[in-house]
C-alpha positions in Angstrom: -0.1 0.6 -0.2 0.7 3.5 -0.1 2.8 5.0 2.7 2.3 7.5 5.1 3.1 11.4 3.8 3.7 14.2 7.3 4.0 17.6 5.8 4.7 19.8 8.4 3.8 23.8 8.3 6.9 26.7 9.7 7.2 30.4 10.0 7.3 33.4 12.3 4.3 34.0 14.2 0.8 34.9 13.7 1.3 34.4 9.2 -1.7 32.2 8.7 0.1 28.9 9.4 -2.7 27.4 11.8 -5.4 29.2 8.2 -3.4 27.5 5.6 -4.2 24.5 7.8 -7.4 25.3 8.3 -8.3 26.1 4.5 -6.8 23.1 3.2 -8.3 20.5 5.4 -12.4 22.8 4.8 -13.0 23.5 8.2 -11.8 24.6 11.4 -9.5 21.9 12.7 -6.2 24.3 13.9 -7.0 27.0 16.8 -6.0 30.4 15.5 -6.2 34.2 16.6 -4.9 37.9 15.7 -2.6 38.0 18.4 0.5 35.6 18.4 1.2 32.6 20.4 -2.4 30.8 19.7 -0.3 27.8 18.9 1.2 26.4 21.4 2.2 23.2 20.8 2.3 21.1 17.7 -0.1 19.5 16.3 -1.1 16.4 13.8 -3.7 17.2 11.5 -5.2 14.2 9.0 -5.6 16.1 5.2 -6.6 12.9 4.2 -6.3 9.2 5.3 -2.4 9.4 3.3 -1.4 12.8 4.6 -0.9 14.9 7.9 0.0 18.3 8.4 1.9 19.5 11.5 1.1 22.8 12.7 3.7 24.3 14.5 4.6 27.9 17.2 6.0 30.3 15.5 9.5 30.1 15.2 12.2 33.4 15.6 15.4 33.3 15.4 16.8 36.1 17.0 19.4 37.5 18.9 19.3 40.4 20.1 16.7 40.9 23.1 13.8 39.5 22.9 10.9 42.6 23.3 14.2 44.2 20.3 12.8 46.1 17.1 12.9 43.8 15.2 10.9 40.6 16.9 8.3 43.4 17.5 8.0 44.0 13.2 7.5 40.0 13.5 4.5 40.3 15.7 6.9 38.2 18.0 6.2 40.6 20.9 2.5 40.8 22.0 2.5 44.7 22.2 1.4 44.2 26.5 4.6 43.2 26.8 6.2 46.7 25.3 7.7 49.0 28.4 8.8 51.9 26.1 6.3 52.6 22.9 8.2 56.1 22.7 11.9 54.8 23.1 11.6 52.2 20.5 10.3 54.1 18.0 13.1 56.9 18.1 15.2 53.9 18.2 18.0 54.3 14.9 
């Protein structure tokens, strides 16, 4: 018989990974939201009998402080956790 294929959906936080999976499956199988961090763990969701989709939490590679301007611009920091908004706006 045919083997099973597993496809991982990986990307930055809050770019629509779970929404893409829901669109492919044609039902709301993966939780979605307008803020980063809705998907907290790896989830296996069956597309059909031969294909399983892996929904993953957002991945961020940042060597700088987690609340840096670059991390915020990638939506990997919740706006509520930003302490010095004015300072970030004026940062070079």
